[in-house]
C-alpha atoms as one frame of an Amber mdcrd trajectory, in Angstrom:
protein
 -19.589   0.437   7.628 -17.827   2.117  10.168 -14.209   3.999   9.527 -12.019
   2.371  12.513 -10.364   4.780  14.951  -6.840   5.373  15.994  -7.477   2.793
  18.992 -10.145   0.236  17.042  -6.894  -0.223  14.807  -3.989  -0.212  17.562
  -6.342  -2.536  19.293  -6.330  -5.155  16.251  -2.489  -4.642  15.478  -1.639
  -5.430  18.976  -4.049  -8.419  19.492  -4.863  -9.737  16.194  -1.685  -8.642
  13.857  -3.583  -6.349  11.578  -0.017  -4.652  10.954   3.264  -6.340  10.901
   6.640  -5.191  10.522   5.847  -1.262  10.939   8.320   1.118  11.736   7.033
   3.351  14.696   3.523   2.524  15.853   2.884   5.774  17.556   4.029   7.720
  14.232   2.344   5.330  11.942  -1.328   5.738  13.696  -3.456   8.485  12.463
  -6.544   9.545  14.017  -8.576   7.785  10.946  -6.050   5.144   9.933  -1.828
   3.631   8.967   0.485   5.034   7.634   2.134   2.749   5.457   6.072   3.148
   4.617   8.176   2.723   1.060  10.205  -0.142   1.135  11.292   0.030  -2.660
  10.661   1.140  -5.612  10.385  -0.383  -9.188   9.904   1.227 -12.378   7.596
  -0.803 -14.777   9.868  -1.893 -17.927   7.453  -4.189 -20.183   3.226  -4.298
 -21.166   0.880  -6.053 -19.387  -2.462  -7.533 -20.656  -5.609  -7.645 -18.657
  -8.406  -9.996 -19.262 -11.961 -10.975 -18.201 -11.231 -14.005 -16.350  -7.840
 -13.469 -15.844  -7.044 -16.475 -18.052  -4.610 -14.326 -20.227  -3.284 -11.609
 -17.729   0.387 -10.815 -17.688   1.385  -8.576 -15.348   4.191  -6.673 -16.614
   7.896  -7.154 -15.145   9.435  -4.306 -13.167  13.294  -3.110 -12.827  14.038
  -2.148  -9.271  15.534   1.275  -9.222  18.214   1.609  -6.017  18.019   3.647
  -3.259  21.271   5.907  -2.988  22.298   6.562   0.622  18.996   5.973   1.289
  17.271   8.141  -0.999  15.729   7.642  -4.621  14.963  10.024  -6.918  11.850
   9.361  -9.340  11.398  11.611 -12.322   7.637  12.188 -13.311   6.483   9.388
 -14.418   4.165   6.036 -13.220   6.406   3.512 -10.620   5.709   0.273  -8.688
   6.006   1.089  -4.807   6.599  -1.571  -2.195   5.348  -1.000   1.237   7.510
  -2.410   4.560   4.324  -3.448   6.108   2.295  -6.622   6.076  -1.287  -6.285
   6.013  -3.710  -9.109   7.718  -7.528  -8.099   7.243 -10.143  -9.834   9.412
 -13.034 -10.986   7.039 -15.317  -8.420   8.738 -13.050  -5.686   7.798 -11.629
  -4.007   4.177  -8.872  -1.289   3.917  -8.701   1.727   1.372  -5.333   3.166
   0.633  -5.225   6.588  -0.052  -1.532   9.355  -0.421  -0.730  11.413   2.071
  -1.174  14.734   1.598   2.510  15.589   1.807   2.440  13.467  -1.086   0.246
  15.097  -2.951   1.664  18.572  -2.198   4.802  17.295  -3.625   2.938  16.195
  -6.819   2.647  12.927  -6.836   0.305  10.641  -5.859  -0.793   6.803  -4.675
  -2.889   4.605  -6.784  -4.628   1.947  -4.685  -7.222  -0.579  -5.331  -9.856
  -1.944  -2.462  -7.960  -3.931  -0.002 -10.489  -6.806   0.389 -11.712  -8.619
   3.735  -9.223 -11.913   4.236  -6.073  -9.955   2.367  -2.459 -10.841   3.873
   0.223  -9.443   2.139   3.303  -6.819   1.943   1.278  -5.192  -0.930   2.585
  -3.276  -4.206   0.704   0.562  -4.943   1.112   2.706  -7.755   3.258   5.721
  -7.558   2.695   8.512 -10.202   4.690  11.579  -9.869   3.485  14.546 -11.854
   5.969  16.874 -10.744   7.853  18.113 -13.589  11.517  18.149 -11.350  10.699
  15.136 -10.077  10.532  14.111  -6.466  13.174  12.478  -3.684  11.565   9.569
  -1.507  13.635   8.380   1.605  13.516   4.770   2.511  10.801   4.287   5.134
   8.934   7.619   3.637   5.130   7.415   4.565   3.877   7.303   1.260   0.127
   5.893   1.979  -2.839   6.153   4.812  -4.659   2.639   5.432  -8.370   3.712
   6.359 -10.276   0.530   7.634 -13.565   0.007   7.094 -16.117  -2.595   9.452
 -18.185  -4.521   6.990 -21.860  -5.055   8.528 -20.701  -8.604   8.763 -17.796
 -11.510   7.781 -17.584 -12.092   4.380 -15.780 -14.567   1.771 -11.900 -14.135
   2.415 -10.038 -13.091  -0.050  -8.575 -16.067  -2.935  -6.791 -13.569  -5.478
  -3.378 -14.500  -6.595  -2.122 -11.781  -4.158  -2.373 -12.975  -1.251   0.331
 -13.364   0.726   2.432 -11.290  -1.704   6.033 -10.423  -1.052   6.175 -11.841
   2.505
């Protein structure tokens, strides 16, 4: 695997629509990835069920936390964060989402699974606030960096339930 450079990511964005609905390409492009921005935040309000083959899977309901003057305050706890950008990953690339260092230094982090080849959607990630005093996040804050990895060849396209989510 090879990590894609800023210029390779830019080319895929402009020529193949790797990422759409971004706010500012030059600000969000990084030397080794792309910064995703905060669209909205929700609190999980019920239990979940996770099984082996997803036949009994039950994802929990959430309640959106409204921004006030473009800011949202999050006390210590777990949240679901929704990103602005629509990501369309080709069948020969995968991605990994990592928190931005400023978020970590503020006492929070982003949790994200592997972004499979062939996935298209406006994703959701876990947002954990460890800071005892909480954290303020502004709408469109850059919270996570996607790192794109070139696979040795094309693989089967992602066909999970999260295909085309939040579009």
